[in-house]
C-alpha positions as CSV (number, residue, x, y, z in Angstrom):
1,M,0.0,-0.1,0.0
2,L,1.3,3.4,-0.9
3,E,2.3,5.8,2.0
4,S,-0.4,8.2,0.7
5,E,-3.2,5.6,0.9
6,S,-2.0,4.4,4.4
7,Q,-2.3,8.1,5.7
8,K,-5.6,8.5,4.1
9,E,-6.9,5.4,5.8
10,R,-5.5,6.6,9.2
11,A,-7.2,10.0,8.7
12,A,-10.4,8.4,7.8
13,E,-10.2,6.3,11.0
14,G,-9.3,9.4,13.0
15,L,-12.4,11.3,11.6
16,G,-14.5,8.3,12.6
17,G,-13.2,8.7,16.1
18,V,-13.8,12.4,16.1
19,A,-17.5,11.9,14.8
20,D,-18.0,9.4,17.8
21,T,-16.6,11.8,20.3
22,L,-18.8,14.8,18.9
23,R,-21.7,12.5,19.2
24,K,-21.0,11.3,22.8
25,T,-20.3,14.9,23.8
26,G,-23.7,16.0,22.4
27,E,-25.5,13.2,24.2
28,A,-23.7,14.1,27.5
29,L,-24.5,17.9,27.1
30,G,-28.0,17.3,25.8
31,E,-29.8,17.6,29.0
32,D,-27.8,20.5,30.3
33,L,-27.4,22.6,27.1
34,G,-30.2,21.8,24.8
35,A,-29.0,24.0,21.9
36,V,-25.5,22.5,21.7
37,A,-26.5,18.9,21.3
38,P,-28.1,19.3,17.9
39,A,-25.2,21.3,16.6
40,L,-22.8,18.6,17.8
41,E,-24.8,16.0,16.2
42,T,-24.8,17.9,12.9
43,A,-21.1,18.4,13.2
44,A,-20.7,14.6,13.8
45,R,-22.7,13.8,10.7
46,Q,-20.6,16.0,8.6
47,V,-17.3,14.6,9.9
48,E,-18.7,11.3,9.4
49,Q,-19.5,12.0,5.7
50,L,-15.9,13.3,5.2
51,S,-14.6,10.0,6.9
52,E,-16.7,8.1,4.4
53,L,-15.4,10.2,1.4
54,L,-11.8,9.5,2.5
55,Q,-12.4,5.8,2.7
56,S,-14.1,5.5,-0.7
57,A,-12.1,8.0,-2.9
58,D,-8.5,7.5,-4.1
59,V,-5.9,10.0,-3.4
60,E,-5.9,11.7,-6.8
61,E,-9.7,12.1,-6.6
62,L,-9.4,13.8,-3.1
63,A,-6.6,16.1,-4.4
64,D,-8.8,17.2,-7.4
65,E,-11.9,17.6,-5.0
66,V,-9.8,19.8,-2.5
67,G,-8.6,22.0,-5.4
68,R,-12.0,22.5,-6.8
69,F,-13.2,23.4,-3.3
70,A,-10.3,25.9,-2.7
71,R,-11.1,27.6,-6.0
72,R,-14.9,27.8,-5.2
73,R,-14.6,28.8,-1.6
74,P,-11.1,30.1,-0.9
75,A,-12.0,31.6,2.5
76,A,-13.7,28.4,3.7
77,F,-10.6,26.4,2.5
78,L,-8.2,28.7,4.4
79,C,-10.3,28.4,7.6
80,G,-10.4,24.6,7.2
81,A,-6.7,24.4,6.7
82,F,-6.1,26.5,9.6
83,A,-8.4,24.4,11.8
84,A,-6.9,21.2,10.5
85,G,-3.4,22.4,11.2
86,F,-4.5,23.5,14.7
87,L,-6.1,20.3,15.5
88,G,-3.1,18.4,14.1
89,A,-0.8,20.2,16.3
90,R,-2.9,19.5,19.3
91,M,-3.2,15.9,18.6
92,V,0.6,15.6,18.1
93,L,1.0,17.5,21.5
94,V,-1.3,15.1,23.3
95,M,0.2,12.1,21.6
96,S,3.7,13.1,22.7
97,A,2.6,13.8,26.1
98,K,1.0,10.3,26.4
99,G,4.3,8.9,25.2
100,R,6.1,10.6,28.1
101,G,3.5,9.4,30.5
102,G,2.0,12.7,31.5
103,A,-0.2,15.6,30.5
104,P,0.9,18.5,28.3
105,R,2.3,21.2,30.5
106,P,1.9,24.9,29.4
107,K,5.1,26.9,28.9
108,A,6.3,29.2,31.6
109,A,5.8,32.9,30.6
């Protein structure tokens, strides 16, 4: 399997986990914050759809689709790229902290 295909599969699995987390969070908050639960369910469905798209499409198709989206909606693309980068950095931070056996510590000012 090509490295890009392997990364695509890992991303799809990760997005599936994010969708599950969003759904569980919405269920937990549903009783306390009624307006938040439907928004989290909607976000979970959208993340799940993205996960399914990643699983079903090949890498070239995904690259073409991303390029088309970036040309149609450049502001949304940039916001999404920023969010993905931010979340990716957070995931790396958490994973490296787990590898060290502790929680991430804030840097001293």
